[in-house]
N, C-alpha and C positions, 0 to 999 in steps of 0.2 A: 183216426188220423195217422196211425202207425203205418198204414199202407202208403201214405203220401210223404212221410218224413224224408225218405231217401231221395225223393224227386223234387222237393222244394229247394229252390235256388236262392231265394231272398225273401224279405219281409213282405214285399208287395204281393208275391204269389201266395204267401200264407194268408194275407187278408182277403185276397180274392177267393181262395179256397174256402175260407170261413163263410163267405157270402154264399157260395154254391152249396156248402154243407148245410146251412140253415134252410135253404130252399129245398134241398133234397130230402131232409128229414121231415119237413112239412108235407111234401108231396107223397112221401112213403106212407104217411098216416091216412091219406085219402085214396091211395092207388087201388086198394081192393074194392072200395065202394064204386069208384068210377068204372072199373073193369066189370063188376057184376051188373051194374045198371046200364052198361054200354053208353055212358054219358061222356060228353066232351068236357075236359077239365078246365072250364072257364076260370075257376078260382086259381089254378096254377099260373095261368098267363097273367092274371091280375097281379099276383105276387111278384112275378118276374118283372112286370112293368114298374111296380112300386120300388123294387130293390135297385133298379138301375142296371140290371143284368143285360137287358136287351141293347144297351148302348156301349157295351164293353169293347166292341171291335170298331167303333167309330173312331176316326183319327183324333188325336189330342187337340189339334188346331180347331176342331169343330165340336169340342166338348166331350169326347169319349176317352176311353182308357187306352185305345189302340193296342189291345192285347196281342201278344205274339202267338204263333201257331202252337208252340209248346204250352203256353198258358191256356189256350182254347181247348186243347186235348185234355188237360188236367181238369178243367172246370166242367167240360161236357161229360167226362167220365164220372165225376163225382155226382153231377146232377142226375145221371142215369141210374145211379144206385137207388135213387128215390122213386123215379118214374121215367122209364125208358121212352115212352111215347112223347112226353113233354120235352125231354132232352133232345130227341131226334128232331122234333119240330122246330124248336128254337135254334137248333144247330144250323138249319138252313138259313135262318135270318142272320145269325152271328157270322157264319161262314161266308155268306154272300156279301155282307158288308166288308168282311176282311179282304175278300178278293177285289172289291171295288177300291178299297183303301190302298192296297198294294199296287194295283195296276192303273188306276185312274183312267178308265177307258171313256168316261163320259165327259161332257163339257163341265168344267169345274163348278160353274154356278148351279147347274142342275144337281150335282152331287152334294154341294154345300147345302142346298135347299132340303134335300132328302135327309141329310144328317141332322139338320135342325129339327125336322119333324120327328126323327127317332129319339133325339135327346130331350126335346122340350115337350112334344106331344105324345111320346111313348109309342110312336107308330111301329107297326110290324110289317115286314116285307118278305116275300119269297119269290123264287123263280117258278113260273108255271110253264113247263116245257113238254110234259108228257101228254100224249093223246091216245085215244082208243086205237087208231089205225097205225100209228107209228111206233107205239111202245116206248121204251126208254130212249131218251134223246141221245144217249151214249152210243146207240146203234147206228146213228147217222141219218135217220129218216127225216125228210123235209116235212115241216108241219103243214097240216091241212087248214089250220087257222089262217085266215087271210086278212091282210091289211091293204085296203084300196085307197088310193090318194083321192082327196076331195079338195074343194077350193080352199078350205081353212086348215086342212091337216090330213087326218086319216080316219077311215071307218073300218072297225075290226069286227069280224064274225068268226066264231069257233067255239070249241069246247076243249078244256084241259082237265085231265084226270090226275089223280095222286097229288092234289094241291094241299100239302100238309098245312094244318091249322087254318084252313080256309075261312072258318067262321069267325076268326079274330083278326084276320089280315086287314090291313089298311091299304096296302099296295101290293100289286103283283108285277113281276117282270115277265111279260107274256111273249113267247116266241111266236112269230108269224111269218108267213110267206109274203114278201113285199110285192104286191100287184101280180103281174104276170112274169116277173123277172126271174123267178126261180131262186132268188136270193132270200136268205133268212135274216130277220132282225128281231131285236127285243124292244118292246114298248112298255113304258112305265104307265101302269093303269091304276087309277084311283078307284077303289071299290065303291065309292059313293056315287060314281058316275052312272048316268042312266044307261040301262042295257046290260049292266054287270049284275050277275046273280050267282048264287051258290045252290047247287043241287046236292042234297045230303045222300050220297051214294055209298059212303064208306061202310061196308058190312063185312068185317074180317074177324078172324079168331085171334089175331095178334096185332100189337100196336094199335089197339082200338082208339086210344086217346089222341092219335095224331089227327083224327078227323080229316083225312085226306080226300075230301069230297071233290066234286066236279066244279070247275069254274066255267061259267057259261057267259059268252060275249055275244050280244045280239045288237048289231048296228050301233056299236059303241063308238062315238065320235070323240076324237082327241086332237089336240093341237099338233102341229108339225114337229115340235121339239120333244114330243112324247117318244119318238124313235130315238132311243138313247144308245143303241148298239146295232151295228149291222156287219155282216160277214165281210163286205168289201173293205170296211175300215180296219177290221182285224187283220186282214191279209196285207194291207198297206203298212201297218205298224210293225214294230219289232216282233220277233218270234214270240208266239204266245207261251206263257209259262204254264207248267202243269198245275192242275187245280189242287194244290196242297190242302186247302181248307176242307176238302172232302174227308180229311182224317177225322172230322167230327163223327163220321159214321162208325168206324171201328172203335172210337173212343166210347161211343154210346153202348155198343154191344159188349165191350169188355166191362163196362159199368154194370150191365145186367149180370154178367158172370160174377163180379165181385159181390153183388147183392145175394146171389145164389150161394156163393162160397160162405158168406157170413151166416146165412141161414142154416147151412149144413153144419158148420162148426158149432154154432149155438145149440143146435139140436143134439149133436154128438156129446156135448158137455152136459146137457140136461136130461136126456132120455136114459132112463135106467130101468130096463125090464127086470121082472123078478127072477129071471133065469140067470142073471149076472149079479156079481157082488157090488157092482158100481155102474156108472154111465158107460155108454158104448164107445166113448172116446178112448177107452183102454183096450178095445178089441183090436188085434193086429191088422185085420183086414180094413177096418174103418180108418185106422191110422195111415195105412198104405194109400187109401183113396184120398185122404186129406193131403198127404205128401204129393200125390200126383197133381192135385188141384193147384197146390202152391207152385210146383215146378212149371206147370202150363201157364199159370198166371204171370210168373216172373218172366218167362220167355216172351209172352205176348206184349207185356208192358214195356220191357226193355227195348223191343223193336219199335213199338209205337212212339215212345218218348225220345229215343235216340234219333230216329229219322226226323221227327218234328224239331228237335234241337239243332240238327244239321241244317235244316231249312232256314232256321232263324240266324244261325251263326256263320254260315258259309253261303251267302247269297250268290256268289259267283258260280256255284255248282247247281243252282236251281233248275236251269234249263235241262240238265241231264238226269233229273231225279224222277222222271215219270214212272219208270219201272219200279224204283224203290217205293214210291208212294202207293202204287197199285199193289205191290207185294205186301205192304203193311196191312192193307184192307183184307186181303185174302188170308194172311196168317192169323191176324188178330180175331177176325170174326169166326173163323173155323176153330180157333182155340176157345173162344167163348162158348161155342156149341158143346165142346168136349167138357169144359168145366161145369156147365149147367147139368149135363147128363150125369157126370160123376157125382155131383152134389145131390142129385135126385136119388141116386143109388144108395147114398148114405141115409137119406131120410126115409127111403122105402115107399110103401104104398100111400103113406100119408101125403106124399108130395103131389098126388093126383087129386086131392080134395080141393074143391073150389075155395075153401077157406084158407088154404095154404098158398102162400105167394109163389112157391116153387112152380106150380103149374102155369102161372102167368109168366114167370121168367122163361120157362121152356117155350111157350108160344111166342113170346116177344123176340127171343134170341134167334128164332128161325127166320125172322124177317130180314136179317142181315144178308141172307143169300141173294136177296132181290134188290139190294141197294147197289149203286155203281161204285167201282167197276165190278161186274159179275166175274165169278171164278174163271169161266172159260176164256174171257177176254184177257184176264191177267196172265193165265198160262200161255195163251197165244202170243201175247206181247213179249213175255220172257223168252219164249222159243225163238221168236223173230230176232230179238236182240242178240241172243247167243249165236244164231246162225249168221247174222250180219257181221259179227265180230270175227 
C-alpha cells in the first residue's frame, strides 16, 4: 500500500484500491500456473464478475460507480501487479464503458440496456476493430468486415483479430464497412447469436492470458438498431474527444514494472551468497540499481497520475490533451521496460528460470510496444504539433 498512499485522494479510492488489491493478490498466486499451462484465466474473470469490478465505470444512474480516469488508472495498475493479461483485458471493458459514459454517443435506451446487463448479468464487452488486412485500427484502415442491409436489419460477415478475452465476452462492438458506402460503423453483437464463433488463434510468448483470439462472423443477422455508432454521426456531432480511457494501457504496464520492482527488492533483501557477510541489498551496485528503479518509477507514475487528474479536474482542456495522453503512453511503457530490465539485472540468471516470475514480467512488458498509440505515431504527433505552433 505504501506505493499508493501518496496518490490516494479520499476514502472512496482507498476502498476501491482494496478491492483491486484483493483481486491482484489472488491473481498473482495463479499467474505462474496459467502462464506455464498456456491456459485462459477463466477463474480470474469469474472473480472480477463476483467482485463487481466490471461495473465500476458504469454511470451511477444505471447502478455503477462511474469511476474517474484517475481512479481507473490506479485500479488497473494495481490489478496488473497480480496478472497483467487479466488487467489489460478487463481494461478494454472498463475503459470502453467509461468512454460511452462520458460521450453518450448511443441512443440512451440502448446504452441503458447494456449497462443493466453489465450490472445485473455481469456481462463483458470489448471493441473488435483489428483485422488481418488492416492491422491496428489506429492506422486508419477501412475494415473488411462488411455489414449489408437486409429487410429486417443487417447481415455481417468478417473476421476480427486481437479480440481480448474473447472466450468470456458476452458482447462485442464490431467495426464494419456499411454496405458499399465506404463508411464505417460499429455494431453491437451478442455472442450468443447464430453465426458468431471464436477461433482460438492466440499463440504468443507474452500476455498469453488475454486470449486475444479471432472473432468470426458468418452471416450474422442483427436488428437495425444494432448499428450503434457510425462515422457520419460522429462527424455531425461535437468535436470528438481524445480517448483518455486508453491510459489503462500504460497503467497496466507500469503495474508489471511494480511487480518486477517488488520481486527484485525482496530478492535483494533475502539473497545472501557466502561470498558476502550479508544480503546483496548492501552491495553498492545493487543499491544503485534499486535507486534507478525508484527514480524511473516515480517519473512514470507522476506523469501518468497527473495527466489523468488533469483530465478529471479540468474538463474544459480535454479537447487539447491528445498529445499529452499519447505522450503518457510512450513515456510510461518505455519506463516500464527499463524498470523490468534493471530488476532482472539485480536478480541475475535466476530471472530467466520458468519458475521465476521475472521472465514473465519481461515477456509481458514488451507487449506494450504494440498497444496504441505506437511510439512512432506519438513522436510524429508531437513533431507535427511543435511545427504547427
